[in-house]
Every structure is written in C-alpha cells, then in structure tokens.
C-alpha positions as CSV (number, residue, x, y, z in Angstrom):
1,M,10.4,-2.7,-10.6
2,K,10.4,-0.1,-7.6
3,Q,7.3,1.1,-5.6
4,K,6.7,3.6,-2.7
5,E,6.4,2.8,0.6
6,T,3.7,4.3,2.1
7,T,2.8,5.2,6.0
8,I,-1.1,4.3,5.7
9,V,-3.2,6.3,8.6
10,L,-6.3,4.4,9.6
11,D,-9.6,6.3,9.6
12,M,-12.2,6.1,12.6
13,S,-13.3,2.5,11.3
14,G,-10.1,0.8,11.4
15,F,-9.5,1.1,7.4
16,P,-6.8,2.8,5.7
17,S,-7.7,6.4,4.9
18,K,-8.0,6.9,1.5
19,N,-7.5,10.7,2.0
20,D,-4.4,10.7,3.9
21,I,-1.7,8.2,2.7
22,R,1.4,9.9,3.0
23,A,4.6,9.0,0.9
24,S,8.0,8.1,2.6
25,K,11.1,6.4,1.3
26,T,11.2,4.0,-1.9
27,I,12.2,0.7,-1.2
28,N,11.9,-2.5,-3.5
29,T,8.9,-4.6,-2.5
30,H,9.6,-7.5,-4.3
31,Y,12.8,-8.0,-2.2
32,N,11.8,-7.1,1.2
33,P,11.8,-9.9,4.1
34,V,8.2,-10.9,5.3
35,E,7.8,-12.5,8.6
36,E,4.9,-14.9,8.9
37,Y,2.9,-15.1,12.2
38,T,0.0,-17.0,13.3
39,L,-3.7,-15.7,14.3
40,D,-2.2,-15.5,17.9
41,G,0.5,-13.8,17.3
42,I,3.5,-16.5,17.0
43,Y,6.5,-16.1,15.0
44,I,6.5,-18.7,12.4
45,K,9.4,-17.7,10.1
46,T,11.0,-15.1,7.9
47,W,10.9,-15.4,4.2
48,K,13.4,-13.9,1.8
49,N,10.4,-12.1,-0.1
50,P,6.7,-12.1,-0.8
51,S,7.3,-14.5,-3.8
52,E,8.9,-17.1,-1.9
53,A,6.2,-17.2,0.7
54,A,3.3,-17.1,-1.7
55,K,5.0,-20.0,-3.9
56,H,5.1,-22.1,-0.5
57,Y,1.6,-22.0,0.3
58,N,0.3,-21.4,-3.6
59,I,-1.4,-18.4,-3.4
60,S,-0.8,-14.8,-5.5
61,I,2.0,-12.4,-4.3
62,S,-0.5,-9.5,-4.2
63,A,-1.9,-11.4,-1.3
64,I,1.0,-11.2,0.7
65,R,2.2,-7.6,-0.1
66,M,-1.9,-6.9,0.6
67,C,-1.5,-8.4,4.1
68,C,1.7,-6.8,4.7
69,R,0.8,-3.4,3.5
70,R,-2.3,-3.7,5.9
71,E,-5.1,-3.4,2.9
72,V,-6.4,-7.1,4.4
73,S,-5.4,-7.8,8.3
74,Y,-4.6,-11.5,7.6
75,I,-4.6,-13.9,4.6
76,K,-8.0,-16.2,5.4
77,S,-7.1,-19.1,3.0
78,I,-4.2,-19.9,5.3
79,N,-5.3,-18.2,8.7
80,K,-1.8,-16.2,8.6
81,I,-0.4,-12.9,9.2
82,F,2.6,-11.5,6.9
83,L,4.3,-8.2,7.6
84,Y,7.3,-6.3,6.4
85,K,10.0,-7.5,8.8
86,G,10.3,-4.8,11.4
87,D,6.5,-3.7,11.6
88,N,4.9,-4.5,14.3
89,I,2.9,-7.3,15.2
90,G,0.8,-5.9,17.9
91,N,-1.0,-3.3,16.2
92,R,-1.7,-6.0,13.6
93,L,-3.1,-8.1,16.5
94,N,-5.2,-5.2,18.1
95,F,-7.1,-4.3,15.1
96,I,-8.0,-7.7,14.5
97,D,-9.0,-8.2,18.1
98,N,-11.1,-5.0,17.9
99,N,-12.6,-5.3,14.5
100,V,-12.6,-9.0,13.0
101,S,-14.1,-11.9,14.3
102,K,-12.1,-15.2,14.0
103,S,-14.1,-16.2,11.2
104,G,-12.6,-13.3,9.3
105,S,-16.2,-11.4,9.4
106,R,-16.7,-8.1,10.7
107,E,-19.2,-8.3,13.7
108,V,-22.3,-6.0,13.4
109,D,-24.9,-4.4,16.0
110,V,-28.1,-3.0,15.0
111,Y,-29.9,-0.6,16.4
112,N,-33.7,1.0,15.6
113,I,-34.0,4.7,14.9
114,K,-34.3,5.5,18.5
115,G,-31.2,3.7,19.4
116,E,-31.7,0.5,21.3
117,L,-30.1,-2.5,20.4
118,I,-32.0,-5.4,18.5
119,G,-29.5,-7.6,16.9
120,C,-26.0,-8.7,17.1
121,F,-24.6,-10.2,14.1
122,S,-21.2,-12.1,13.4
123,S,-20.7,-11.0,9.6
124,F,-22.4,-8.3,7.5
125,V,-24.3,-10.9,5.0
126,K,-26.0,-12.7,8.1
127,A,-27.1,-9.2,8.7
128,A,-28.4,-9.1,5.6
129,N,-30.2,-11.8,5.4
130,K,-31.9,-11.3,8.5
131,Y,-33.2,-7.6,7.4
132,N,-33.3,-8.1,3.6
133,I,-30.6,-5.5,2.9
134,D,-27.8,-6.0,0.5
135,Y,-24.4,-6.2,2.9
136,H,-22.6,-3.2,1.0
137,W,-25.0,-1.0,2.3
138,I,-24.7,-2.5,6.0
139,S,-20.8,-1.7,5.5
140,K,-21.4,1.5,4.4
141,C,-23.4,2.2,7.3
142,C,-20.7,1.0,9.7
143,K,-18.4,3.1,8.0
144,G,-20.5,5.8,8.3
145,I,-20.9,6.6,4.6
146,I,-24.4,6.5,5.2
147,L,-26.2,7.1,8.5
148,C,-28.8,4.6,8.7
149,V,-30.6,2.1,6.3
150,K,-34.6,1.3,6.4
151,D,-34.5,3.1,9.8
152,L,-31.8,0.7,11.3
153,I,-28.6,1.7,12.5
154,F,-25.5,-0.8,11.8
155,L,-22.8,-0.1,13.9
156,Y,-19.7,-2.0,14.8
157,P,-19.6,-3.5,18.3
158,K,-17.0,-0.9,19.6
159,D,-18.9,2.1,18.4
160,N,-21.0,4.5,20.0
161,I,-24.7,5.0,19.3
162,K,-25.0,8.1,21.0
163,I,-22.7,9.8,18.5
164,R,-24.5,8.0,15.3
165,L,-27.9,9.7,16.7
166,K,-26.6,12.7,17.0
167,L,-25.3,12.9,13.8
168,I,-28.9,12.0,12.4
169,K,-30.7,14.3,14.2
170,Q,-28.4,17.4,13.2
171,K,-29.1,15.9,9.2
172,K,-32.3,15.7,10.0
173,A,-32.4,19.5,11.6
174,L,-30.7,20.4,8.2
175,D,-32.6,19.0,5.8
176,D,-35.7,20.4,7.4
177,A,-33.9,23.9,7.2
178,L,-33.3,23.2,3.4
179,E,-36.9,22.5,2.8
180,N,-38.2,25.2,4.6
181,E,-36.1,27.8,2.8
182,I,-37.0,25.8,-0.6
183,L,-40.2,26.0,0.6
184,K,-39.8,30.2,1.2
185,H,-39.2,31.0,-2.4
C-alpha cells in the first residue's frame, strides 16, 4: 500500500498546520528505513522499516509512523525519537526543547487579563486542576484558538503576552462596535 509523503508546515504553536500540508512524491512508508534516537539526540540504530522497530519494542506500527511524520514529538512509553532515514534530528530536538517538558507534557504560563504572570505549570492538567478548567480549553487558549478562559490567559512559556493582549483588545473593540451597530437598528 503506497502512501503520499507530505511536507508538514508547522504553525505558530509548533504543531502541524492543518491548512498547509503540501503533497510531494509518493513513497512506500511501510518499507522506509527509520532511525532511532534517544531524547538527547544520540543515534541508536537504523531499522529496515517501522514494523521491525515496532515489533522490537512491542508498540504499534502507527506510533512509529506518527513519530516519523512529526505528528508526535517522540514515543513516551519508550522515550525514543524515530525519524525516516535522512530526516534532520536537530530540528526535532529544537522543537522538543522549546515546546515539550521532559515528562512529555506541554508547559504553560498563566496570566491575568491585565497581562501579569500569575502561575507556571509543567502541564495543562496541573493548570486545569488549579483553576478548575477543562484542560482542552487551556490547550485551545495556548494555540490561540480562543483568547482567554475565565479571564485567564494561557500561553506556552516562549509566547509573547503583549501580542495576546493586543488581540484581546482588538476583539473587544470589534464586539463593542458590533453591539452598538445592533442597538442602532
């Protein structure tokens, strides 16, 4: 079974952008060699294909493929990174260092609506428990899908609070203008 290889473009949050996936040449990913690395970027071995690596570690083939395609940063159960042979390990390590704590969870900073830092958490779940908010809302806020939750702003540590505050101010101005326009009619 042949699958299309895709070039995945990362959006601002470091996740694959669903709107910008460009198809390239067709390859057979079932038989592509995969390279195994530690989380420190140390090369371990080249496997003949994802199936061989999956059998060795007793994990699913799809987990290896997802890691190779950058749908996940690394496989948590074995703390290994898998890449298709020839892919750059440096880019993956930079992404992990900048966006993922060593436990595999995304770190999150919490700001009040004035932009003051009020907390730092090692995972969405810990922040969710503290503020009694479903962690999915925190994830959406970090990705910019929503701007704030319960007058709290959740951002990844390297994101800029000033940009988010500007977006919130612009949205409020648009909402006010729309409300005034509705009241006129």
